[in-house]
N, C-alpha and C positions, 0 to 999 in steps of 0.2 A: 504494500500500500504506500510505503514511503516513496516509491518510484513514481507513482501515478497521481498522487495528490497535487493540487494546485501549488505551484512553486516548490514541488518536491525535488527529489534527487535527480530525476530524469531531466527536468527543466534546467538544472544546473550543470549537466554533463558537458564536458568540453570534447566536442567531436573530433578534435585534432590531436588529442592526447592518448595515443595508444589504442589497445583493443578494448572493446566493451566488456569482455569477460573480467578483466582486472578491475574495472570500475564497478561492475555488479558485485564482485567479491567484496570490495570495500564497503559498499552499501549494506550488503547482507551482514557482514561482520559488525558494522557499527550498529545496526538495528538489533542484532543479537546481544551486543554489549549493553545497549540501552534497556533491553528487556531484563537482562540479568541484574542491572543496577536497580531497576524498579522492583524486582522480586526481592532483592536484599533489603531494600527500604521497607517493603511490606512485611518481611519477616521480622525486622527489628521492631516495628510498631506492634505487630501481633504478639511477638515474643515477650514484650514488656507488659502486655495486658493479660497474659495467660500463664498458667503454671507450666505449660509445655514450651520448652525452649528449643526451637529447631536448630540452633547453632550447636547444641550439645549432641545432636544425633549425627552419627558418622554418615557423611554424604559420599556414596560410592559412585553416584551417577555423574557422567560428564556434563559440563556446562554446555549451553547451546553453542557458544563460540568454539569450544573444543570439538564438538560434534561436526560443526561446519568445517573447521580447519582439517579435521581428519578426512572428511568427504572430499574436500578440495585437493588435499594431498594425494588421495587415492585416485582421483580423476587425472591429475597430472602424471602420476606413476603409470596409470593404464595407457595414457597417450604415449608416454615414453616407451613402454613395452611394445605398443603397436608399431611405432617407428623403428624400434630395434629389430623387430621381426622382419620388417621390410628391408632394413639395412643389411642384415645378416643373410637374408635370402635362403634358398634351399640348400646351397652348398655348405652353409654353416648352421643348419637347423639344429644340430646336436648341441651347439653352444647355447642357443636360445632355450632348448628343452632342458638342459642342465640348470640354467639360471632359474627357470620356472619351478623345476622340481625342488631346488634348494630354497628359494626365497618365498615362493607362493605356497608350496606344499610342505615346506619345512623338513625335507629329507636330508639326512647326512650324506656326504660325498660317497661313502662306501655303498650305501643303498642305491644311490644314483648310478654308480658304476655297474651294479648288478642289473638295474633296469634297462640301461642303454647298451649293455654288453661291451663295456670298455674298461680299461685299467684305471684304478683310482687316481694314479698320477696324471693321466690324461684328463680326468674329470677336474682335478684341481687347476690344471692349465686352462681348460675350457672356461671354468668359472672365473678365473682371473681375467681373461681377455673379455669375456662377456660382461663382467661387472664394469670394466673400464668403458666399454662401448655403451652400456646402459646409462652410466653416469653422463657420458657425452650427449646421449639422446635426451636425457632429462634436463640437462643444462640448455639444450636447444629449445625445448618446450618452454622452459622458464624465460629464455631470452625473448621469445615471441610475446610472452605475456608482459614482460618488463623490458621493453626495447631501449629504454634510456639508462638501464643499469650498466655499470662497469663490470668487467669480469670478476673483480673482487666482491662487488655487491651480489652478483649472481652466486658466487661461491658461498657467501654468508646465507643467502636465501636457500641454497641447496642444503646446507647443514641444518637449517631450521626445518625444512621440509622433511628431511630424513629422520629428524627427532620425532616428528608427528607420526610418521609411518611406523 
């Protein structure tokens, strides 16, 4: 609703400043933070008028912004995996398969070696090269979303993204 209300975020968008996806991400994140602040204020008011103190209850659920950040990071990671599959092509399909088995399915290298019928040393080498190429694909995706970022800024954003994943 923040996008479409009169004088809302969409009316203030700078059409010359990068991709819309990054703008939309910022709007959604800001709205999520606004909702969280409002909820914290409500909890403080209700908590002071009630015997039940919600601040003492262990909160294991992720905040809205954490859920959004995770979804955003997963979307970027999926796009990077798609690009990596195209980059590697059929001749290097084993490298992509090993990467998926290791980081999506969580299999150890020895199990991957059994599944693809290769020596475990080859699996380590395939994983090493595929990780490097995946990182490059992810940085490419991020560079498109943040075209004005320097390589150092992209590296920082990459580290933040991998922490979320």
